[in-house]
Every structure is written in C-alpha cells, then in structure tokens.
N, CA, C and O atoms as a MOPAC input file, in Angstrom:
PM7 MOZYME 1SCF
protein

 N      0.81900 1    -1.20300 1     0.00000 1
 C      0.00000 1     0.00000 1     0.00000 1
 C      0.86200 1     1.26700 1     0.00000 1
 O      0.47700 1     2.27500 1    -0.59200 1
 N      2.01300 1     1.22200 1     0.65300 1
 C      2.89300 1     2.37300 1     0.76300 1
 C      3.28000 1     2.90800 1    -0.61700 1
 O      3.23700 1     4.11600 1    -0.85300 1
 N      3.65700 1     2.00600 1    -1.52700 1
 C      4.08000 1     2.43500 1    -2.86200 1
 C      2.93300 1     3.06900 1    -3.64300 1
 O      3.15700 1     4.00400 1    -4.41200 1
 N      1.70700 1     2.57400 1    -3.45800 1
 C      0.54300 1     3.15100 1    -4.13600 1
 C      0.25200 1     4.56700 1    -3.62400 1
 O     -0.06100 1     5.47000 1    -4.40000 1
 N      0.36000 1     4.73500 1    -2.32300 1
 C      0.13300 1     6.07000 1    -1.74500 1
 C      1.25100 1     7.01800 1    -2.18100 1
 O      1.00200 1     8.19600 1    -2.43800 1
 N      2.47400 1     6.51000 1    -2.26500 1
 C      3.57200 1     7.33600 1    -2.74600 1
 C      3.31800 1     7.77600 1    -4.19500 1
 O      3.55400 1     8.93200 1    -4.54400 1
 N      2.84100 1     6.86100 1    -5.02700 1
 C      2.51000 1     7.21400 1    -6.41300 1
 C      1.40800 1     8.27900 1    -6.44500 1
 O      1.49600 1     9.23800 1    -7.21100 1
 N      0.38600 1     8.11400 1    -5.62500 1
 C     -0.68800 1     9.10500 1    -5.53400 1
 C     -0.12300 1    10.46100 1    -5.10400 1
 O     -0.49600 1    11.49800 1    -5.65300 1
 N      0.77200 1    10.44300 1    -4.12600 1
 C      1.41000 1    11.66700 1    -3.63800 1
 C      2.16500 1    12.37200 1    -4.77000 1
 O      2.02600 1    13.58300 1    -4.94200 1
 N      2.94800 1    11.63900 1    -5.53000 1
 C      3.72600 1    12.22400 1    -6.63100 1
 C      2.79700 1    12.79100 1    -7.69800 1
 O      3.04600 1    13.88300 1    -8.20800 1
 N      1.73900 1    12.07600 1    -8.04200 1
 C      0.76000 1    12.55500 1    -9.03000 1
 C      0.12000 1    13.85600 1    -8.54300 1
 O     -0.02600 1    14.80700 1    -9.31100 1
 N     -0.25800 1    13.89200 1    -7.27300 1
 C     -0.87900 1    15.09700 1    -6.70900 1
 C      0.10200 1    16.26000 1    -6.69400 1
 O     -0.27900 1    17.39000 1    -6.99900 1
 N      1.35200 1    16.00600 1    -6.34500 1
 C      2.36900 1    17.06400 1    -6.33900 1
 C      2.55600 1    17.62300 1    -7.74600 1
 O      2.62600 1    18.83800 1    -7.92700 1
 N      2.63600 1    16.74900 1    -8.73300 1
 C      2.80600 1    17.21200 1   -10.11400 1
 C      1.62200 1    18.08600 1   -10.52800 1
 O      1.81100 1    19.13500 1   -11.14300 1
 N      0.41800 1    17.66100 1   -10.19800 1
 C     -0.77900 1    18.43700 1   -10.54600 1
 C     -0.78500 1    19.78900 1    -9.84300 1
 O     -1.08200 1    20.81600 1   -10.45400 1
 N     -0.45700 1    19.78000 1    -8.56200 1
 C     -0.42300 1    21.02300 1    -7.78300 1
 C      0.62500 1    21.97300 1    -8.34100 1
 O      0.35600 1    23.15700 1    -8.54600 1
 N      1.82200 1    21.44900 1    -8.58500 1
 C      2.90500 1    22.29800 1    -9.07800 1
 C      2.61300 1    22.83600 1   -10.47500 1
 O      2.98200 1    23.96900 1   -10.78500 1
 N      1.96800 1    22.05800 1   -11.31100 1
 C      1.60600 1    22.55500 1   -12.64300 1
 C      0.75600 1    23.81900 1   -12.49600 1
 O      0.97800 1    24.80900 1   -13.19300 1
 N     -0.20900 1    23.77700 1   -11.59000 1
 C     -1.04700 1    24.94400 1   -11.34600 1
 C     -0.28500 1    26.08600 1   -10.70300 1
 O     -0.48600 1    27.24900 1   -11.05400 1
 N      0.59300 1    25.75800 1    -9.75700 1
 C      1.36500 1    26.80100 1    -9.06600 1
 C      2.31200 1    27.52600 1   -10.02200 1
 O      2.64700 1    28.69100 1    -9.81100 1
 N      2.73500 1    26.83200 1   -11.06400 1
 C      3.61700 1    27.46100 1   -12.04400 1
 C      2.83900 1    28.19500 1   -13.13500 1
 O      3.33800 1    29.16600 1   -13.70300 1
 N      1.62800 1    27.74100 1   -13.43000 1
 C      0.84500 1    28.32300 1   -14.52400 1
 C     -0.01500 1    29.50500 1   -14.08300 1
 O     -0.15000 1    30.47700 1   -14.82600 1
 N     -0.59500 1    29.43600 1   -12.89300 1
 C     -1.51900 1    30.48600 1   -12.44700 1
 C     -0.87900 1    31.88700 1   -12.44200 1
 O     -1.50000 1    32.83000 1   -12.93200 1
 N      0.33000 1    32.05100 1   -11.90900 1
 C      0.92400 1    33.39200 1   -11.95200 1
 C      1.15400 1    33.89000 1   -13.38700 1
 O      1.11900 1    35.09500 1   -13.63700 1
 N      1.38600 1    32.97500 1   -14.32000 1
 C      1.52200 1    33.37100 1   -15.72700 1
 C      0.19000 1    33.90800 1   -16.24300 1
 O      0.16500 1    34.87500 1   -17.00500 1
 N     -0.91200 1    33.29000 1   -15.83500 1
 C     -2.22200 1    33.83000 1   -16.20400 1
 C     -2.39700 1    35.23200 1   -15.63200 1
 O     -2.92800 1    36.12000 1   -16.30000 1
 N     -1.94900 1    35.42800 1   -14.39500 1
 C     -2.04500 1    36.75800 1   -13.78000 1
 C     -1.26600 1    37.80500 1   -14.58200 1
 O     -1.72600 1    38.93400 1   -14.75300 1
 N     -0.07800 1    37.41800 1   -15.07300 1
 C      0.74000 1    38.34200 1   -15.86900 1
 C     -0.07200 1    38.83500 1   -17.06300 1
 O     -0.12000 1    40.03500 1   -17.33400 1
 N     -0.70400 1    37.91600 1   -17.77000 1
 C     -1.46500 1    38.29700 1   -18.96300 1
 C     -2.77400 1    38.98800 1   -18.60300 1
 O     -3.24500 1    39.86400 1   -19.32800 1
 N     -3.35700 1    38.58200 1   -17.47200 1
 C     -4.61600 1    39.19500 1   -17.03500 1
 C     -4.39800 1    40.67600 1   -16.71400 1
 O     -5.28200 1    41.49600 1   -16.95900 1
 N     -3.24100 1    41.01900 1   -16.17400 1
 C     -2.92800 1    42.42300 1   -15.85800 1
 C     -3.04900 1    43.30800 1   -17.08900 1
 O     -3.40800 1    44.48100 1   -16.98300 1
 N     -2.75600 1    42.75600 1   -18.23800 1
 C     -2.75400 1    43.52600 1   -19.47700 1
 C     -4.14200 1    43.63100 1   -20.11200 1
 O     -4.33400 1    44.40100 1   -21.05400 1
 N     -5.10700 1    42.86400 1   -19.60600 1
 C     -6.46600 1    42.89300 1   -20.15700 1
 C     -7.26600 1    44.02000 1   -19.50900 1
 O     -7.09300 1    44.31100 1   -18.32500 1
 N     -8.11800 1    44.63600 1   -20.27100 1
 C     -8.97300 1    45.70900 1   -19.75900 1
 C    -10.09200 1    45.09000 1   -18.92500 1
 O    -10.75900 1    44.15300 1   -19.36500 1
 N    -10.29300 1    45.62400 1   -17.71000 1
 C    -11.33900 1    45.12400 1   -16.81100 1
 C    -12.69100 1    45.14300 1   -17.53200 1
 O    -13.05900 1    46.13100 1   -18.16700 1
 N    -13.41500 1    44.03500 1   -17.41900 1
 C    -14.73100 1    43.92100 1   -18.03600 1
 C    -14.70300 1    43.44000 1   -19.47500 1
 O    -15.75100 1    43.13000 1   -20.04200 1
 N    -13.51800 1    43.37300 1   -20.07700 1
 C    -13.41200 1    42.91300 1   -21.46600 1
 C    -13.64500 1    41.40500 1   -21.53600 1
 O    -13.58800 1    40.70600 1   -20.52400 1
 N    -13.90400 1    40.92800 1   -22.72200 1
 C    -14.08600 1    39.48400 1   -22.94100 1
 C    -12.82300 1    38.74400 1   -22.50800 1
 O    -12.89800 1    37.68400 1   -21.88500 1
 N    -11.67400 1    39.30500 1   -22.84000 1
 C    -10.40600 1    38.68900 1   -22.46600 1
 C    -10.27200 1    38.58700 1   -20.94400 1
 O     -9.88200 1    37.54200 1   -20.42400 1
 N    -10.58800 1    39.65100 1   -20.24400 1
 C    -10.50700 1    39.65300 1   -18.78400 1
 C    -11.46000 1    38.62900 1   -18.18400 1
 O    -11.09200 1    37.90400 1   -17.26000 1
 N    -12.65400 1    38.56700 1   -18.69000 1
 C    -13.64500 1    37.60400 1   -18.18200 1
 C    -13.20100 1    36.16500 1   -18.44200 1
 O    -13.44100 1    35.28300 1   -17.61700 1
 N    -12.56000 1    35.92700 1   -19.57800 1
 C    -12.03400 1    34.58900 1   -19.88400 1
 C    -10.93300 1    34.21400 1   -18.89700 1
 O    -10.89700 1    33.08900 1   -18.40000 1
 N    -10.03500 1    35.15900 1   -18.61300 1
 C     -8.97800 1    34.89600 1   -17.63000 1
 C     -9.58400 1    34.57100 1   -16.26500 1
 O     -9.09400 1    33.68100 1   -15.57100 1
 N    -10.62500 1    35.27100 1   -15.87800 1
 C    -11.27500 1    35.00700 1   -14.58500 1
 C    -11.75700 1    33.56900 1   -14.49400 1
 O    -11.56200 1    32.90500 1   -13.47600 1
 N    -12.38300 1    33.09200 1   -15.55700 1
 C    -12.87400 1    31.70400 1   -15.58200 1
 C    -11.70100 1    30.72900 1   -15.50600 1
 O    -11.72600 1    29.77900 1   -14.72400 1
 N    -10.68700 1    30.96500 1   -16.31200 1
 C     -9.51100 1    30.07900 1   -16.32300 1
 C     -8.84900 1    30.02900 1   -14.95000 1
 O     -8.51100 1    28.95200 1   -14.45900 1
 N     -8.66400 1    31.18700 1   -14.33500 1
 C     -8.00600 1    31.25100 1   -13.02800 1
 C     -8.82500 1    30.54600 1   -11.96300 1
 O     -8.28900 1    29.77300 1   -11.16900 1
 N    -10.12900 1    30.81300 1   -11.94500 1
 C    -10.99800 1    30.19000 1   -10.94000 1
 C    -11.01100 1    28.67400 1   -11.08300 1
 O    -10.87700 1    27.95600 1   -10.09200 1
 N    -11.16800 1    28.18800 1   -12.29600 1
 C    -11.22100 1    26.73400 1   -12.50400 1
 C     -9.89900 1    26.06100 1   -12.17100 1
 O     -9.88000 1    24.99900 1   -11.55000 1
 N     -8.79600 1    26.67300 1   -12.58200 1
 C     -7.48600 1    26.11300 1   -12.26800 1
 C     -7.28600 1    26.04000 1   -10.75900 1
 O     -6.83900 1    25.01800 1   -10.23800 1
 N     -7.61400 1    27.11700 1   -10.05900 1
 C     -7.39600 1    27.17200 1    -8.61700 1
 C     -8.32200 1    26.21300 1    -7.86100 1
 O     -7.87100 1    25.44000 1    -7.01500 1
 N     -9.59600 1    26.27100 1    -8.16900 1
 C    -10.57500 1    25.48200 1    -7.39700 1
 C    -10.66700 1    24.02000 1    -7.81200 1
 O    -10.80000 1    23.14400 1    -6.95800 1
 N    -10.59900 1    23.74600 1    -9.11500 1
 C    -10.84600 1    22.38100 1    -9.58500 1
 C     -9.58100 1    21.53500 1    -9.67800 1
 O     -9.66000 1    20.30700 1    -9.65200 1
 N     -8.42400 1    22.16700 1    -9.78700 1
 C     -7.18900 1    21.39000 1    -9.94000 1
 C     -6.24000 1    21.61200 1    -8.77000 1
 O     -5.86500 1    20.66600 1    -8.07800 1
 N     -5.85300 1    22.86900 1    -8.55200 1
 C     -4.80900 1    23.14300 1    -7.57400 1
 C     -5.20200 1    22.81900 1    -6.13700 1
 O     -4.45000 1    22.15900 1    -5.42000 1
 N     -6.36800 1    23.27700 1    -5.71800 1
 C     -6.75500 1    23.06900 1    -4.31800 1
 C     -6.98000 1    21.59200 1    -3.99600 1
 O     -6.48000 1    21.12300 1    -2.97400 1
 N     -7.71700 1    20.83300 1    -4.83100 1
 C     -7.82000 1    19.39000 1    -4.54700 1
 C     -6.45700 1    18.68500 1    -4.58300 1
 O     -6.19000 1    17.80500 1    -3.76500 1
 N     -5.59900 1    19.07400 1    -5.53200 1
 C     -4.27000 1    18.45500 1    -5.61600 1
 C     -3.44400 1    18.75300 1    -4.37400 1
 O     -2.71800 1    17.88700 1    -3.88700 1
 N     -3.55300 1    19.97900 1    -3.85700 1
 C     -2.84000 1    20.31400 1    -2.63200 1
 C     -3.35400 1    19.45800 1    -1.47100 1
 O     -2.56700 1    18.95300 1    -0.67100 1
 N     -4.66100 1    19.29900 1    -1.38500 1
 C     -5.23800 1    18.48000 1    -0.31700 1
 C     -4.77100 1    17.03700 1    -0.38000 1
 O     -4.41300 1    16.45600 1     0.64400 1
 N     -4.77100 1    16.45800 1    -1.56200 1
 C     -4.30600 1    15.07100 1    -1.72900 1
 C     -2.81300 1    14.98200 1    -1.42600 1
 O     -2.36100 1    14.01000 1    -0.82000 1
 N     -2.04800 1    15.98400 1    -1.84100 1
 C     -0.60900 1    16.01400 1    -1.54100 1
 C     -0.38400 1    15.95500 1    -0.03700 1
 O      0.42000 1    15.15600 1     0.44300 1
 N     -1.09000 1    16.79600 1     0.70400 1
 C     -0.94400 1    16.82400 1     2.15900 1
 C     -1.38500 1    15.50900 1     2.80600 1
 O     -0.66800 1    14.94500 1     3.63300 1
 N     -2.57000 1    15.02900 1     2.42300 1
 C     -3.08500 1    13.79600 1     3.04400 1
 C     -2.18300 1    12.59800 1     2.76400 1
 O     -1.83300 1    11.84800 1     3.67500 1
 N     -1.81100 1    12.42600 1     1.50400 1
 C     -0.94300 1    11.30000 1     1.15200 1
 C      0.42800 1    11.46600 1     1.80100 1
 O      1.00700 1    10.49200 1     2.28200 1
 N      0.95200 1    12.69600 1     1.81800 1
 C      2.25500 1    12.93700 1     2.43100 1
 C      2.26800 1    12.64100 1     3.92000 1
 O      3.20700 1    12.02900 1     4.43000 1
 N      1.23000 1    13.07300 1     4.61500 1
 C      1.15200 1    12.78500 1     6.05300 1
 C      1.02500 1    11.28800 1     6.31400 1
 O      1.59600 1    10.76900 1     7.27400 1
 N      0.27600 1    10.59600 1     5.45900 1
 C      0.15700 1     9.13900 1     5.59200 1
 C      1.51900 1     8.48400 1     5.38000 1
 O      1.88100 1     7.56600 1     6.11700 1
 N      2.27800 1     8.94200 1     4.38700 1
 C      3.60600 1     8.38500 1     4.11400 1
 C      4.56000 1     8.62800 1     5.28900 1
 O      5.36000 1     7.75800 1     5.63400 1
 N      4.47000 1     9.80300 1     5.89400 1
 C      5.30600 1    10.10700 1     7.06200 1
 C      4.99700 1     9.12900 1     8.18800 1
 O      5.90200 1     8.56300 1     8.80100 1
 N      3.72000 1     8.94200 1     8.44800 1
 C      3.29700 1     8.06200 1     9.53600 1
 C      3.68600 1     6.60900 1     9.24700 1
 O      4.27100 1     5.94100 1    10.09900 1
 N      3.36500 1     6.12800 1     8.06000 1
 C      3.66000 1     4.73600 1     7.70300 1
 C      5.16000 1     4.47100 1     7.57100 1
 O      5.63900 1     3.38900 1     7.91000 1
 N      5.89000 1     5.46200 1     7.07700 1
 C      7.32500 1     5.27800 1     6.84900 1
 C      8.18100 1     5.52000 1     8.07100 1
 O      9.38300 1     5.25800 1     8.05400 1
 N      7.56700 1     6.02200 1     9.14000 1
 C      8.32300 1     6.30300 1    10.35700 1
 C      9.31700 1     7.44400 1    10.18000 1
 O     10.41100 1     7.41600 1    10.74300 1
 N      8.93500 1     8.43800 1     9.40300 1
 C      9.83600 1     9.55300 1     9.09500 1
 C      9.70900 1    10.71700 1    10.07300 1
 O     10.35100 1    11.74600 1     9.86000 1
 N      8.92700 1    10.60800 1    11.11400 1
 C      8.61700 1    11.74200 1    11.97700 1
 C      9.83800 1    12.49800 1    12.51200 1
 O      9.76200 1    13.70500 1    12.74000 1
 N     10.95100 1    11.81000 1    12.71000 1
 C     12.10500 1    12.43900 1    13.34200 1
 C     13.24300 1    12.72500 1    12.36900 1
 O     14.34800 1    13.06400 1    12.79200 1
 N     12.98700 1    12.59200 1    11.08400 1
 C     14.02000 1    12.84200 1    10.07600 1
 C     14.19700 1    14.34500 1     9.86800 1
 O     13.22600 1    15.05900 1     9.61800 1
 N     15.43100 1    14.81800 1     9.97000 1
 C     15.71600 1    16.24600 1     9.81000 1
 C     15.33200 1    16.78100 1     8.44500 1
 O     14.79500 1    17.88300 1     8.33300 1
 N     15.60500 1    16.00100 1     7.40500 1
 C     15.26500 1    16.44600 1     6.05000 1
 C     13.76000 1    16.65400 1     5.91400 1
 O     13.30400 1    17.54400 1     5.19700 1
 N     12.99400 1    15.80900 1     6.62200 1
 C     11.53700 1    15.92000 1     6.53800 1
 C     11.05300 1    17.20700 1     7.20300 1
 O     10.14700 1    17.86300 1     6.68800 1
 N     11.63500 1    17.57100 1     8.32100 1
 C     11.23700 1    18.80800 1     8.99800 1
 C     11.50200 1    20.01200 1     8.09400 1
 O     10.67900 1    20.92400 1     8.01400 1
 N     12.64600 1    20.01500 1     7.41700 1
 C     12.95800 1    21.10000 1     6.48100 1
 C     11.97400 1    21.08600 1     5.31200 1
 O     11.49700 1    22.13400 1     4.87700 1
 N     11.67700 1    19.88500 1     4.80900 1
 C     10.72700 1    19.76200 1     3.69900 1
 C      9.35700 1    20.27900 1     4.12100 1
 O      8.72600 1    21.03000 1     3.37700 1
 N      8.89500 1    19.89300 1     5.28800 1
 C      7.57800 1    20.33800 1     5.75700 1
 C      7.52500 1    21.85300 1     5.91000 1
 O      6.50500 1    22.47100 1     5.60300 1
 N      8.60000 1    22.45000 1     6.37600 1
 C      8.64100 1    23.91300 1     6.49100 1
 C      8.46700 1    24.55400 1     5.10900 1
 O      7.73400 1    25.53200 1     4.96100 1
 N      9.14100 1    24.00200 1     4.10700 1
 C      9.02500 1    24.53300 1     2.74800 1
 C      7.63600 1    24.27700 1     2.16300 1
 O      7.10500 1    25.12100 1     1.44100 1
 N      7.05200 1    23.13100 1     2.46600 1
 C      5.70300 1    22.82500 1     1.97500 1
 C      4.67300 1    23.75600 1     2.63100 1
 O      3.68200 1    24.12400 1     2.00100 1
 N      4.90300 1    24.12800 1     3.87000 1
 C      4.02400 1    25.11100 1     4.52900 1
 C      4.13100 1    26.46100 1     3.81800 1
 O      3.11900 1    27.12400 1     3.59400 1
 N      5.34600 1    26.87000 1     3.46300 1
 C      5.51700 1    28.11800 1     2.70900 1
 C      4.83000 1    28.00600 1     1.34900 1
 O      4.18100 1    28.95200 1     0.90200 1
 N      4.96900 1    26.85400 1     0.69000 1
 C      4.30600 1    26.62300 1    -0.59900 1
 C      2.78700 1    26.69300 1    -0.44600 1
 O      2.10000 1    27.25000 1    -1.30200 1
 N      2.27300 1    26.13600 1     0.62700 1
 C      0.83200 1    26.18900 1     0.89500 1
 C      0.37400 1    27.62100 1     1.15500 1
 O     -0.71500 1    28.01300 1     0.73500 1
 N      1.19800 1    28.39900 1     1.84200 1
 C      0.88800 1    29.80800 1     2.04400 1
 C      0.87600 1    30.57100 1     0.73200 1
 O      0.04700 1    31.45800 1     0.53100 1
 N      1.79300 1    30.23000 1    -0.15700 1
 C      1.82700 1    30.83900 1    -1.48600 1
 C      0.55400 1    30.47700 1    -2.24800 1
 O     -0.01700 1    31.31400 1    -2.94700 1
 N      0.12000 1    29.24500 1    -2.11100 1
 C     -1.13700 1    28.79500 1    -2.71200 1
 C     -2.29400 1    29.66900 1    -2.21000 1
 O     -3.12600 1    30.11900 1    -2.99800 1
 N     -2.33800 1    29.90100 1    -0.91300 1
 C     -3.38200 1    30.75000 1    -0.34200 1
 C     -3.30500 1    32.17800 1    -0.86700 1
 O     -4.33200 1    32.79800 1    -1.14300 1
 N     -2.08400 1    32.70300 1    -1.00500 1
 C     -1.91700 1    34.03800 1    -1.56600 1
 C     -2.43700 1    34.08500 1    -3.00200 1
 O     -3.09400 1    35.04800 1    -3.39800 1
 N     -2.14200 1    33.03800 1    -3.78200 1
 C     -2.65700 1    32.98100 1    -5.15700 1
 C     -4.18400 1    32.96100 1    -5.15800 1
 O     -4.81200 1    33.54300 1    -6.04300 1
 N     -4.77900 1    32.29800 1    -4.17500 1
 C     -6.24000 1    32.29700 1    -4.06800 1
 C     -6.78300 1    33.69200 1    -3.84500 1
 O     -7.81500 1    34.06400 1    -4.40400 1
 N     -6.08400 1    34.46600 1    -3.02400 1
 C     -6.49500 1    35.85500 1    -2.80900 1
 C     -6.37100 1    36.66000 1    -4.10200 1
 O     -7.21700 1    37.50400 1    -4.39800 1
 N     -5.32500 1    36.39700 1    -4.86200 1
 C     -5.15000 1    37.07600 1    -6.15600 1
 C     -6.27300 1    36.71500 1    -7.12000 1
 O     -6.76900 1    37.57600 1    -7.84700 1
 N     -6.67700 1    35.44400 1    -7.13100 1
 C     -7.79800 1    35.01700 1    -7.98300 1
 C     -9.04600 1    35.82000 1    -7.60900 1
 O     -9.75900 1    36.30300 1    -8.48800 1
 N     -9.30900 1    35.96300 1    -6.30800 1
 C    -10.47600 1    36.73900 1    -5.85400 1
 C    -10.35900 1    38.21300 1    -6.24500 1
 O    -11.33600 1    38.82800 1    -6.67000 1
 N     -9.15700 1    38.77100 1    -6.09800 1
 C     -8.95800 1    40.17400 1    -6.48000 1
 C     -9.22900 1    40.38600 1    -7.96000 1
 O     -9.92100 1    41.33200 1    -8.33700 1
 N     -8.69500 1    39.52200 1    -8.79100 1
 C     -8.95500 1    39.63600 1   -10.23300 1
 C    -10.44200 1    39.43900 1   -10.53400 1
 O    -11.00400 1    40.15200 1   -11.36500 1
 N    -11.07900 1    38.47800 1    -9.86200 1
 C    -12.50700 1    38.20900 1   -10.09500 1
 C    -13.36500 1    39.42900 1    -9.79400 1
 O    -14.39900 1    39.64800 1   -10.42400 1
 N    -12.92000 1    40.22300 1    -8.81700 1
 C    -13.66000 1    41.43200 1    -8.41900 1
 C    -13.08900 1    42.70100 1    -9.04100 1
 O    -13.42400 1    43.80800 1    -8.62100 1
 N    -12.23200 1    42.53900 1   -10.03800 1
 C    -11.58100 1    43.67600 1   -10.71200 1
 C    -10.88300 1    44.60600 1    -9.72300 1
 O    -10.93500 1    45.82900 1    -9.85700 1
 N    -10.22000 1    43.99700 1    -8.71700 1
 C     -9.51500 1    44.78900 1    -7.70600 1
 C     -8.01300 1    44.50900 1    -7.66700 1
 O     -7.35500 1    44.80700 1    -6.67000 1
 N     -7.47400 1    43.94900 1    -8.72400 1
 C     -6.03300 1    43.70100 1    -8.72100 1
 C     -5.29000 1    45.03300 1    -8.69300 1
 O     -5.59200 1    45.94100 1    -9.46700 1
 N     -4.31700 1    45.13900 1    -7.79200 1
 C     -3.53600 1    46.38000 1    -7.68400 1
 C     -2.06200 1    46.14600 1    -7.99700 1
 O     -1.24200 1    47.05100 1    -7.84300 1
 N     -1.72400 1    44.94100 1    -8.43300 1
 C     -0.32200 1    44.60800 1    -8.68700 1
 C     -0.02500 1    44.61600 1   -10.19200 1
 O     -0.91900 1    44.45900 1   -11.02300 1
 N      1.23700 1    44.80200 1   -10.50600 1
 C      1.65300 1    44.88100 1   -11.90200 1
 C      2.02600 1    43.50600 1   -12.44900 1
 O      2.19300 1    42.54700 1   -11.69500 1
 N      2.15100 1    43.43000 1   -13.74800 1
 C      2.58300 1    42.18600 1   -14.38300 1
 C      4.00600 1    41.84100 1   -13.94600 1
 O      4.36200 1    40.66300 1   -13.89700 1
 N      4.82900 1    42.84700 1   -13.62800 1
 C      6.19200 1    42.59300 1   -13.15100 1
 C      6.17500 1    41.87500 1   -11.80500 1
 O      6.99900 1    40.99400 1   -11.55900 1
 N      5.23100 1    42.25000 1   -10.92900 1
 C      5.09700 1    41.57600 1    -9.64100 1
 C      4.79600 1    40.09000 1    -9.84600 1
 O      5.39900 1    39.23300 1    -9.20100 1
 N      3.86700 1    39.79700 1   -10.74100 1
 C      3.49200 1    38.39900 1   -10.96700 1
 C      4.59300 1    37.61200 1   -11.66100 1
 O      4.72500 1    36.40900 1   -11.43500 1
 N      5.38000 1    38.26400 1   -12.49500 1
 C      6.53800 1    37.58800 1   -13.09700 1
 C      7.53600 1    37.19500 1   -12.00700 1
 O      8.12200 1    36.11300 1   -12.05200 1
 N      7.72000 1    38.06900 1   -11.04400 1
 C      8.64500 1    37.79700 1    -9.94300 1
 C      8.08600 1    36.73200 1    -8.99800 1
 O      8.79900 1    35.80800 1    -8.60800 1
 N      6.82800 1    36.86300 1    -8.63800 1
 C      6.20900 1    35.92500 1    -7.68100 1
 C      6.13400 1    34.51300 1    -8.26600 1
 O      6.04800 1    33.53400 1    -7.52400 1
 N      6.16600 1    34.41100 1    -9.58800 1
 C      6.13500 1    33.12000 1   -10.25500 1
 C      7.36600 1    32.28000 1    -9.92200 1
 O      7.34000 1    31.05800 1   -10.07000 1
 N      8.43300 1    32.92000 1    -9.47800 1
 C      9.66700 1    32.20500 1    -9.16300 1
 C      9.60800 1    31.49800 1    -7.80900 1
 O     10.35100 1    30.54400 1    -7.57800 1
 N      8.74000 1    31.95300 1    -6.92100 1
 C      8.67700 1    31.36200 1    -5.57400 1
 C      8.34600 1    29.87400 1    -5.61400 1
 O      9.07700 1    29.08600 1    -5.01300 1
 N      7.26700 1    29.44700 1    -6.30000 1
 C      7.00200 1    28.00500 1    -6.34800 1
 C      8.13200 1    27.21000 1    -6.99200 1
 O      8.39600 1    26.07500 1    -6.59600 1
 N      8.79600 1    27.79500 1    -7.97800 1
 C      9.90700 1    27.10800 1    -8.64700 1
 C     11.04700 1    26.84500 1    -7.67800 1
 O     11.55700 1    25.72700 1    -7.59800 1
 N     11.44500 1    27.86800 1    -6.94900 1
 C     12.54600 1    27.72600 1    -5.98900 1
 C     12.16500 1    26.74000 1    -4.88500 1
 O     12.97100 1    25.88800 1    -4.51000 1
 N     10.95600 1    26.84900 1    -4.36800 1
 C     10.50600 1    25.92100 1    -3.32200 1
 C     10.50200 1    24.48400 1    -3.82900 1
 O     10.93900 1    23.57300 1    -3.12600 1
 N     10.00700 1    24.28000 1    -5.05100 1
 C      9.96900 1    22.93500 1    -5.62700 1
 C     11.37500 1    22.34900 1    -5.73100 1
 O     11.58900 1    21.18900 1    -5.37900 1
 N     12.32500 1    23.13300 1    -6.20600 1
 C     13.70600 1    22.65700 1    -6.33600 1
 C     14.25900 1    22.24900 1    -4.97700 1
 O     14.84700 1    21.17600 1    -4.84500 1
 N     14.07900 1    23.08700 1    -3.97700 1
 C     14.58200 1    22.77800 1    -2.63200 1
 C     13.91200 1    21.54500 1    -2.04500 1
 O     14.57700 1    20.72300 1    -1.41400 1
 N     12.61600 1    21.40700 1    -2.24100 1
 C     11.87900 1    20.24600 1    -1.71400 1
 C     12.36700 1    18.96400 1    -2.37300 1
 O     12.60000 1    17.96700 1    -1.68900 1
 N     12.52100 1    18.97800 1    -3.67400 1
 C     12.99000 1    17.77700 1    -4.38500 1
 C     14.39200 1    17.39400 1    -3.90900 1
 O     14.67200 1    16.21400 1    -3.70000 1
 N     15.26600 1    18.37500 1    -3.73800 1
 C     16.61300 1    18.07400 1    -3.24200 1
 C     16.54200 1    17.43600 1    -1.86100 1
 O     17.23700 1    16.45700 1    -1.59200 1
 N     15.70600 1    17.98300 1    -0.98700 1
 C     15.58300 1    17.40800 1     0.36200 1
 C     15.08000 1    15.97000 1     0.32100 1
 O     15.56400 1    15.12400 1     1.07400 1
 N     14.11600 1    15.68700 1    -0.54800 1
 C     13.53800 1    14.34100 1    -0.61000 1
 C     14.50000 1    13.33400 1    -1.22200 1
 O     14.60500 1    12.20600 1    -0.74300 1
 N     15.19700 1    13.73100 1    -2.27000 1
 C     16.07500 1    12.78900 1    -2.98600 1
 C     17.43600 1    12.65200 1    -2.30200 1
 O     17.92000 1    11.53700 1    -2.10700 1
 N     18.05300 1    13.77100 1    -1.94000 1
 C     19.40600 1    13.73400 1    -1.37900 1
 C     19.37800 1    13.48200 1     0.13200 1
 O     20.28100 1    12.84300 1     0.67300 1
 N     18.34700 1    13.98000 1     0.80600 1
 C     18.20800 1    13.86000 1     2.26300 1
 C     19.47200 1    14.30600 1     2.99600 1
 O     20.08400 1    13.51900 1     3.71800 1
 N     19.86300 1    15.56600 1     2.81100 1
 C     21.12700 1    16.03500 1     3.38300 1
 C     21.10600 1    16.22000 1     4.88900 1
 O     22.17000 1    16.34600 1     5.49500 1
 N     19.94600 1    16.24100 1     5.51300 1
 C     19.89100 1    16.48900 1     6.96000 1
 C     19.52700 1    15.24000 1     7.73000 1
 O     19.43800 1    15.27500 1     8.95800 1

C-alpha cells in the first residue's frame, strides 16, 4: 500500500505544481487585459477553474498522502523531513496568496503589476527545487 500512496502523492504534487507554475503566468497576462473585457472575463474563468478544480484538490491530496507516508514510513524524526515540511508550509501559504489574487482579479480589484506576478512566479519554482533536493538527497 505504501508504494501506491507514494505514487498518488507524486501525481498530486505534479498536478499542484503545474497549477502553481501556470496560475501566476495567467495573472501576468490578465494584468494587461482591460477590466470587463471578454479577455478579462475569460482569464477570470480560467483562473478560478485552475485554482478550485485542480490546484486546491491536488494540494489536499498532496498533504493527506504525504502525512500518511510520514506516519507509515516512520519519518517523523528525520531532519530532512522537517525542512521539507517547512518549505511545503511556505508553498501552501503561497497557494493561499494565489487564491487571494484570484479573488482580487474576479472582483476587478487587482492592484499589482505584471512585473510583480513575473517575480512571484519564481517562488514556487525555488521551493519545488529545494523540496525535491531534500527528498532525494536527504542532506539532513
């Protein structure tokens, strides 16, 4: 059962990360659309569906499967895991921030520039790299 849950965890992580990397790119382009335009309304639908139908369920499955793997694998006291969990908490906070951005765009209240979203797009990338290194190399 452990290997099946691990496979589920990896699938969920890939799905979550795909959204975490794509959603800020949508924000970059949405910034350039005129509020109320057909283009802006299309971005709103895309952002909402990506966040609610893919990213949030994938994050939930990632957490549930990951916690099960920790418990079953006896990893509770591994240093690399504590560092990984800290980074996953930051990633989850970034997910929540993206949710707030989706709401701001939905209500035509975005106050940030496309440059901000280009920069913020790097956060999930850096976190993903660090998390993968911790899981594969286990330096701590």
